[in-house]
Backbone as CSV, one residue per row, in Angstrom:
resi,resn,N_x,N_y,N_z,CA_x,CA_y,CA_z,C_x,C_y,C_z
1,MET,0.838,-1.164,-0.005,0.002,-0.004,-0.009,0.906,1.238,0.001
2,ALA,0.589,2.186,-0.868,1.440,3.383,-0.980,0.569,4.638,-1.061
3,LEU,1.078,5.688,-0.502,0.472,7.007,-0.530,1.260,7.858,-1.508
4,ARG,0.573,8.757,-2.190,1.255,9.681,-3.112,1.001,11.092,-2.624
5,VAL,2.071,11.790,-2.319,1.989,13.199,-1.884,2.661,14.033,-2.946
6,THR,1.879,14.912,-3.577,2.429,15.830,-4.585,2.562,17.201,-3.975
7,PHE,3.753,17.713,-3.997,4.028,19.072,-3.534,4.033,20.011,-4.720
8,VAL,3.347,21.135,-4.572,3.336,22.206,-5.570,3.986,23.426,-4.913
9,ALA,5.007,23.960,-5.542,5.680,25.128,-4.985,4.830,26.378,-5.176
10,ALA,4.710,27.147,-4.117,3.935,28.386,-4.148,4.493,29.309,-5.228
11,ALA,3.605,30.120,-5.796,4.011,31.110,-6.774,4.816,32.174,-6.062
12,GLY,5.678,32.821,-6.784,6.479,33.904,-6.242,7.006,34.746,-7.362
13,SER,7.470,35.922,-7.045,7.932,36.790,-8.121,9.331,37.323,-7.917
14,SER,9.885,37.160,-6.723,11.209,37.688,-6.482,12.264,36.693,-6.907
15,SER,13.432,37.195,-7.221,14.534,36.300,-7.588,15.030,35.587,-6.339
16,ARG,15.773,34.521,-6.535,16.287,33.711,-5.445,17.112,34.555,-4.464
17,LEU,17.867,35.535,-5.018,18.709,36.361,-4.164,17.899,37.329,-3.304
18,ASN,16.644,37.589,-3.701,15.805,38.508,-2.919,14.843,37.771,-2.010
19,GLU,14.926,36.455,-1.931,14.040,35.716,-1.046,14.348,36.103,0.399
20,ARG,13.304,36.216,1.170,13.428,36.586,2.584,13.093,35.402,3.448
21,PHE,13.776,35.310,4.594,13.474,34.237,5.528,12.072,34.445,6.091
22,GLU,11.259,33.379,6.077,9.892,33.421,6.563,9.123,34.574,5.914
23,ASP,9.249,34.665,4.626,8.638,35.751,3.848,7.108,35.609,3.872
24,ASP,6.448,36.605,4.401,4.991,36.544,4.464,4.301,37.577,3.573
25,ARG,5.025,38.019,2.536,4.425,38.943,1.597,3.387,38.204,0.733
26,PRO,2.286,38.860,0.368,1.274,38.230,-0.491,1.782,38.112,-1.936
27,LEU,1.033,37.360,-2.731,1.358,37.281,-4.155,1.219,38.650,-4.790
28,ASP,2.160,39.017,-5.643,2.021,40.252,-6.398,1.387,39.913,-7.764
29,GLN,1.261,40.921,-8.604,0.582,40.688,-9.889,1.310,39.663,-10.747
30,ALA,2.633,39.686,-10.712,3.406,38.701,-11.489,3.118,37.290,-10.998
31,GLY,3.030,37.114,-9.686,2.714,35.811,-9.128,1.337,35.334,-9.529
32,TRP,0.339,36.240,-9.467,-1.026,35.880,-9.886,-1.057,35.479,-11.346
33,SER,-0.309,36.218,-12.176,-0.267,35.897,-13.604,0.272,34.513,-13.829
34,GLU,1.348,34.165,-13.077,1.931,32.828,-13.194,0.923,31.743,-12.806
35,VAL,0.194,31.975,-11.708,-0.820,30.993,-11.256,-1.873,30.802,-12.346
36,GLN,-2.360,31.900,-12.913,-3.380,31.802,-13.955,-2.859,31.061,-15.197
37,ARG,-1.588,31.281,-15.508,-1.029,30.685,-16.708,-0.865,29.171,-16.557
38,VAL,-0.499,28.695,-15.345,-0.277,27.253,-15.183,-1.494,26.514,-14.617
39,ALA,-2.542,27.249,-14.271,-3.732,26.617,-13.663,-4.261,25.437,-14.467
40,PRO,-4.376,25.560,-15.804,-4.914,24.393,-16.554,-4.083,23.122,-16.361
41,GLU,-2.782,23.269,-16.210,-1.907,22.108,-16.042,-2.009,21.532,-14.629
42,LEU,-2.163,22.400,-13.632,-2.149,21.958,-12.224,-3.551,21.711,-11.645
43,LEU,-4.567,22.154,-12.342,-5.933,22.002,-11.832,-6.329,20.556,-11.571
44,PRO,-5.894,19.549,-12.363,-6.281,18.172,-12.080,-5.882,17.704,-10.696
45,LEU,-4.863,18.332,-10.073,-4.464,17.932,-8.727,-5.525,18.269,-7.691
46,ALA,-6.494,19.080,-8.064,-7.615,19.413,-7.155,-8.457,18.160,-6.841
47,ALA,-8.320,17.116,-7.635,-9.067,15.879,-7.400,-8.420,15.024,-6.316
48,ALA,-7.314,15.491,-5.711,-6.666,14.724,-4.649,-7.630,14.461,-3.496
49,ASP,-7.388,13.382,-2.775,-8.244,13.048,-1.646,-8.132,14.075,-0.519
50,LEU,-6.927,14.611,-0.321,-6.714,15.648,0.670,-5.864,16.753,0.030
51,ARG,-6.201,18.005,0.353,-5.502,19.162,-0.213,-5.068,20.068,0.937
52,TYR,-3.759,20.336,1.012,-3.206,21.119,2.107,-2.368,22.265,1.564
53,CYS,-2.021,23.179,2.479,-1.082,24.244,2.116,-0.349,24.710,3.377
54,SER,0.763,25.381,3.138,1.490,26.057,4.217,0.659,27.246,4.679
55,PRO,0.910,27.725,5.891,0.180,28.926,6.352,0.634,30.213,5.688
56,ASN,1.738,30.188,4.955,2.248,31.367,4.293,1.211,31.960,3.317
57,PRO,1.051,33.286,3.250,0.054,33.897,2.356,0.196,33.447,0.891
58,ARG,1.432,33.343,0.406,1.602,32.933,-1.008,1.163,31.505,-1.242
59,SER,1.413,30.619,-0.300,0.981,29.234,-0.438,-0.536,29.127,-0.417
60,ARG,-1.146,29.832,0.533,-2.626,29.805,0.596,-3.239,30.380,-0.694
61,ALA,-2.719,31.521,-1.141,-3.259,32.152,-2.344,-3.017,31.288,-3.578
62,THR,-1.876,30.631,-3.671,-1.603,29.750,-4.791,-2.574,28.580,-4.797
63,GLY,-2.774,27.956,-3.628,-3.712,26.839,-3.534,-5.138,27.239,-3.907
64,ASP,-5.561,28.391,-3.411,-6.892,28.895,-3.744,-7.000,29.238,-5.230
65,GLY,-5.952,29.865,-5.757,-5.950,30.239,-7.165,-5.977,29.048,-8.097
66,LEU,-5.465,27.917,-7.648,-5.479,26.693,-8.451,-6.746,25.861,-8.232
67,GLY,-7.646,26.374,-7.384,-8.921,25.688,-7.154,-8.845,24.538,-6.189
68,TYR,-7.805,24.479,-5.328,-7.642,23.367,-4.416,-8.448,23.524,-3.124
69,ALA,-8.780,24.755,-2.730,-9.427,25.001,-1.427,-8.686,24.218,-0.334
70,PRO,-7.365,24.483,-0.169,-6.552,23.683,0.723,-6.765,24.011,2.203
71,LEU,-6.507,23.014,3.048,-6.508,23.176,4.492,-5.112,23.595,4.928
72,VAL,-5.003,24.611,5.765,-3.723,25.090,6.253,-3.133,24.065,7.236
73,GLN,-1.868,23.763,7.076,-1.152,22.837,7.944,0.031,23.577,8.586
74,LEU,-0.018,23.801,9.883,1.040,24.510,10.582,2.388,23.794,10.461
75,ALA,2.368,22.474,10.380,3.622,21.712,10.252,4.328,22.006,8.945
76,LEU,3.633,22.598,7.971,4.235,22.936,6.686,4.694,24.393,6.631
77,ARG,4.782,25.044,7.791,5.263,26.436,7.800,6.753,26.439,7.521
78,ASP,7.235,27.596,7.105,8.652,27.774,6.812,9.467,27.586,8.101
79,CYS,10.747,27.445,7.938,11.659,27.307,9.076,11.603,28.573,9.947
80,ASP,11.543,28.397,11.250,11.541,29.520,12.180,12.953,30.090,12.190
81,MET,13.110,31.310,11.659,14.407,31.922,11.526,14.732,32.926,12.616
82,GLY,13.960,32.929,13.676,14.269,33.772,14.815,14.440,35.228,14.428
83,ARG,15.545,35.812,14.858,15.755,37.246,14.606,16.088,37.558,13.158
84,TRP,16.296,36.535,12.335,16.565,36.785,10.897,15.273,36.805,10.077
85,ARG,14.157,36.625,10.711,12.846,36.611,10.003,12.713,37.925,9.201
86,GLY,12.368,37.786,7.933,12.157,38.948,7.075,13.409,39.465,6.391
87,LEU,14.571,38.939,6.752,15.827,39.361,6.123,16.160,38.480,4.936
88,THR,16.926,39.019,4.004,17.511,38.185,2.953,18.783,37.557,3.546
89,LEU,19.304,36.563,2.865,20.552,35.940,3.308,21.647,36.999,3.336
90,GLY,21.704,37.874,2.338,22.719,38.924,2.286,22.607,39.880,3.446
91,GLU,21.384,40.238,3.838,21.199,41.141,4.978,21.633,40.483,6.275
92,ALA,21.298,39.209,6.447,21.748,38.476,7.653,23.247,38.384,7.669
93,MET,23.860,38.141,6.531,25.327,38.022,6.430,25.978,39.361,6.780
94,ALA,25.404,40.471,6.327,25.960,41.787,6.622,25.912,42.071,8.120
95,ARG,24.886,41.595,8.803,24.713,41.876,10.227,25.500,40.898,11.120
96,GLU,25.490,39.597,10.728,26.086,38.568,11.590,26.823,37.536,10.736
97,PRO,27.936,37.919,10.111,28.601,36.981,9.193,29.035,35.682,9.834
98,GLU,29.578,35.730,11.050,30.038,34.489,11.691,28.843,33.566,12.008
99,ALA,27.741,34.163,12.442,26.553,33.362,12.777,25.982,32.706,11.516
100,VAL,25.951,33.434,10.411,25.446,32.854,9.161,26.360,31.714,8.698
101,ASP,27.665,31.922,8.789,28.601,30.836,8.412,28.363,29.582,9.282
102,ALA,28.166,29.793,10.579,27.922,28.657,11.489,26.608,27.959,11.129
103,TRP,25.589,28.745,10.821,24.282,28.182,10.464,24.343,27.385,9.161
104,LEU,25.067,27.910,8.173,25.192,27.185,6.888,26.036,25.902,7.028
105,ALA,26.978,25.896,7.959,27.878,24.759,8.116,27.309,23.659,9.015
106,ASP,26.460,24.008,9.950,26.009,23.034,10.946,24.474,22.938,10.937
107,PRO,23.914,21.806,10.507,22.458,21.682,10.436,21.771,21.684,11.805
108,ARG,22.533,21.613,12.879,21.959,21.670,14.223,22.004,23.085,14.826
109,ALA,22.633,24.010,14.109,22.841,25.362,14.637,21.544,26.143,14.732
110,THR,21.403,26.862,15.835,20.250,27.752,16.054,20.742,29.150,16.434
111,VAL,21.782,29.584,15.758,22.438,30.857,16.075,21.519,32.053,15.895
112,HIS,20.456,31.907,15.134,19.524,32.998,14.884,18.425,33.044,15.931
113,GLY,18.422,32.072,16.826,17.415,32.048,17.885,16.131,31.342,17.473
114,GLY,16.161,30.678,16.315,14.977,29.967,15.829,15.180,28.478,15.774
115,GLU,14.747,27.872,14.687,14.754,26.434,14.507,15.996,26.016,13.700
116,SER,16.605,24.910,14.045,17.744,24.429,13.282,17.236,23.817,11.968
117,LEU,18.110,23.721,10.991,17.772,23.083,9.729,17.326,21.637,9.963
118,LEU,18.046,20.927,10.841,17.701,19.533,11.124,16.317,19.430,11.759
119,ASP,15.990,20.316,12.682,14.655,20.323,13.307,13.580,20.633,12.262
120,PHE,13.863,21.554,11.373,12.922,21.913,10.286,12.648,20.686,9.404
121,ILE,13.708,20.022,8.971,13.554,18.838,8.119,12.755,17.758,8.867
122,THR,13.053,17.563,10.126,12.371,16.540,10.936,10.890,16.892,11.102
123,ARG,10.588,18.176,11.322,9.179,18.594,11.476,8.374,18.325,10.204
124,VAL,8.933,18.727,9.050,8.236,18.518,7.786,8.121,17.014,7.486
125,GLY,9.169,16.263,7.776,9.124,14.815,7.605,8.101,14.129,8.489
126,GLY,7.963,14.640,9.711,6.955,14.098,10.625,5.560,14.301,10.070
127,TRP,5.324,15.454,9.446,4.027,15.694,8.807,3.821,14.666,7.674
128,LEU,4.842,14.461,6.869,4.733,13.534,5.767,4.427,12.131,6.250
129,ASP,5.102,11.716,7.302,4.927,10.370,7.836,3.573,10.123,8.497
130,THR,2.851,11.167,8.822,1.552,10.988,9.497,0.360,11.200,8.565
131,ARG,0.571,11.220,7.280,-0.561,11.308,6.354,-1.321,9.989,6.337
132,PRO,-2.621,10.028,6.127,-3.419,8.789,6.090,-2.944,7.856,4.978
133,LEU,-2.878,6.587,5.277,-2.390,5.623,4.300,-3.537,4.708,3.862
134,GLU,-3.965,4.926,2.617,-4.983,4.072,2.016,-4.556,3.811,0.592
135,GLU,-5.018,2.707,0.043,-4.651,2.344,-1.325,-5.032,3.449,-2.307
136,ASN,-4.065,3.846,-3.147,-4.271,4.876,-4.164,-4.736,6.206,-3.615
137,PHE,-4.365,6.515,-2.380,-4.733,7.778,-1.739,-3.798,8.859,-2.269
138,ARG,-4.351,9.995,-2.640,-3.560,11.080,-3.188,-3.700,12.338,-2.346
139,VAL,-2.579,12.981,-2.094,-2.525,14.206,-1.319,-1.786,15.241,-2.146
140,VAL,-2.271,16.495,-2.104,-1.533,17.592,-2.723,-1.273,18.615,-1.613
141,ALA,-0.072,19.183,-1.640,0.304,20.190,-0.633,1.032,21.344,-1.326
142,VAL,0.471,22.519,-1.210,1.105,23.730,-1.751,1.983,24.311,-0.634
143,ALA,3.250,24.507,-0.909,4.157,24.945,0.135,5.273,25.808,-0.472
144,GLU,5.938,26.503,0.422,7.099,27.300,0.019,8.202,26.339,-0.473
145,PRO,9.067,26.796,-1.387,10.160,25.940,-1.848,11.005,25.375,-0.723
146,SER,11.240,26.142,0.341,12.047,25.645,1.460,11.415,24.428,2.112
147,VAL,10.108,24.419,2.246,9.401,23.301,2.839,9.523,22.079,1.958
148,ILE,9.427,22.270,0.652,9.515,21.146,-0.275,10.945,20.588,-0.255
149,ARG,11.940,21.437,-0.184,13.319,20.955,-0.077,13.485,20.109,1.176
150,ALA,12.919,20.573,2.291,13.016,19.815,3.558,12.339,18.456,3.410
151,ALA,11.160,18.429,2.768,10.441,17.175,2.580,11.248,16.199,1.731
152,LEU,11.914,16.697,0.692,12.686,15.825,-0.184,13.917,15.257,0.536
153,VAL,14.587,16.104,1.308,15.748,15.614,2.071,15.279,14.510,3.029
154,TYR,14.170,14.716,3.696,13.646,13.707,4.623,13.269,12.435,3.894
155,ALA,12.500,12.571,2.811,12.003,11.401,2.071,13.164,10.558,1.531
156,LEU,14.201,11.194,1.075,15.339,10.486,0.487,16.364,10.056,1.529
157,LYS,16.127,10.403,2.816,17.078,10.100,3.891,18.459,10.611,3.527
158,ALA,18.487,11.785,2.919,19.747,12.401,2.498,20.359,13.166,3.677
159,PRO,21.659,13.410,3.631,22.278,14.243,4.671,21.640,15.645,4.649
160,PRO,21.484,16.280,5.799,20.864,17.596,5.842,21.484,18.633,4.919
161,ALA,22.800,18.541,4.695,23.490,19.499,3.808,22.953,19.436,2.382
162,THR,22.316,18.339,2.014,21.718,18.193,0.675,20.657,19.271,0.433
163,TYR,20.052,19.739,1.503,19.008,20.768,1.427,19.490,21.942,0.567
164,TRP,20.744,22.345,0.699,21.263,23.506,-0.007,21.456,23.241,-1.479
165,ASN,21.381,21.994,-1.919,21.618,21.644,-3.321,20.345,21.303,-4.091
166,ILE,19.195,21.526,-3.493,17.919,21.251,-4.148,17.297,22.573,-4.573
167,ASP,17.011,22.704,-5.853,16.417,23.931,-6.386,14.945,23.658,-6.692
168,VAL,14.068,24.312,-5.998,12.626,24.156,-6.214,12.125,25.499,-6.755
169,ARG,11.618,25.472,-7.952,11.142,26.708,-8.589,9.648,26.918,-8.361
170,ALA,9.241,28.159,-8.411,7.839,28.498,-8.210,6.950,27.710,-9.167
171,LEU,5.890,27.163,-8.647,4.852,26.421,-9.375,5.363,25.132,-9.998
172,SER,6.515,24.658,-9.583,6.953,23.326,-10.009,6.274,22.315,-9.089
173,ARG,6.301,21.073,-9.461,5.691,20.042,-8.631,6.605,18.805,-8.601
174,VAL,6.513,18.095,-7.502,7.261,16.869,-7.327,6.449,15.999,-6.385
175,SER,6.522,14.705,-6.571,5.775,13.792,-5.707,6.713,12.827,-5.004
176,VAL,6.256,12.379,-3.828,6.887,11.280,-3.148,5.797,10.216,-2.963
177,THR,6.188,8.967,-3.105,5.253,7.871,-2.907,5.811,6.922,-1.859
178,GLY,4.908,6.284,-1.135,5.341,5.307,-0.144,4.519,5.382,1.110
179,GLN,5.221,5.260,2.231,4.592,5.287,3.545,5.632,5.738,4.558
180,ALA,5.222,5.916,5.785,6.106,6.417,6.824,7.455,5.683,6.816
181,GLY,8.512,6.470,6.699,9.852,5.907,6.749,10.338,5.270,5.463
182,ARG,9.462,5.143,4.442,9.823,4.505,3.176,9.263,5.299,2.021
183,TRP,9.994,6.304,1.594,9.509,7.202,0.545,10.408,7.099,-0.659
184,SER,9.799,7.289,-1.843,10.527,7.341,-3.101,10.164,8.622,-3.816
185,LEU,11.119,9.195,-4.474,10.920,10.435,-5.239,10.321,10.094,-6.582
186,ARG,9.333,10.871,-6.991,8.723,10.681,-8.313,8.754,12.021,-9.023
187,ILE,9.535,12.120,-10.096,9.657,13.363,-10.859,8.493,13.439,-11.836
188,GLU,7.751,14.536,-11.776,6.589,14.679,-12.636,6.687,15.798,-13.619
189,GLY,7.669,16.633,-13.482,7.816,17.725,-14.416,7.755,19.081,-13.720
190,VAL,8.135,20.059,-14.472,8.124,21.432,-13.976,7.226,22.240,-14.864
191,SER,6.383,23.051,-14.274,5.488,23.924,-15.029,6.302,24.897,-15.860
192,PRO,5.848,25.203,-17.081,6.573,26.175,-17.899,6.612,27.518,-17.166
193,GLN,7.758,28.178,-17.264,7.920,29.477,-16.630,8.634,30.415,-17.589
194,ARG,8.556,31.679,-17.233,9.329,32.657,-17.978,10.810,32.329,-17.809
195,ALA,11.557,32.583,-18.817,12.998,32.342,-18.711,13.564,33.266,-17.642
196,ARG,14.295,32.701,-16.698,14.940,33.475,-15.628,16.407,33.111,-15.597
197,MET,17.215,34.073,-15.717,18.648,33.829,-15.682,19.281,34.628,-14.606
């Protein structure tokens, strides 16, 4: 018996370098346009048995815009970044370079006063492992790219440092299949996007 959980990355409009920790900005016009453009491709996922989303405004708006009417799951919230909340990586580096270096090097570090990367991965993995298990049961979850990276690291039982090497683009999707403690990655494709270099 296997469960299929499809993650859809929330829409966004800022470049990777402008991403903010625990960013709670709503979708802008560019984000809405992206959702409308890919909706025909992602709308079939609305037939999932359960539909969830992160509590982040962009995740909720993306799920609603795709017709999923998702239930908010607190376990799918972004990593608690403590005093770095709302900062870009560059801004945090300018303020506390040694602390950022320690955080990037050690997945157990909580130098920002928030959640460690390892705790974040474990929290998201715990959510994944507690989904209902029924034959051919399908779940869709709209989440921030960081949450999806954490879920993939957990599902693949990869070292926590792998988190930094996974690129999840806005409105892309990826699935994991299996059951608690036994997950497999299933590549389903990436939604067409504007060329970004």
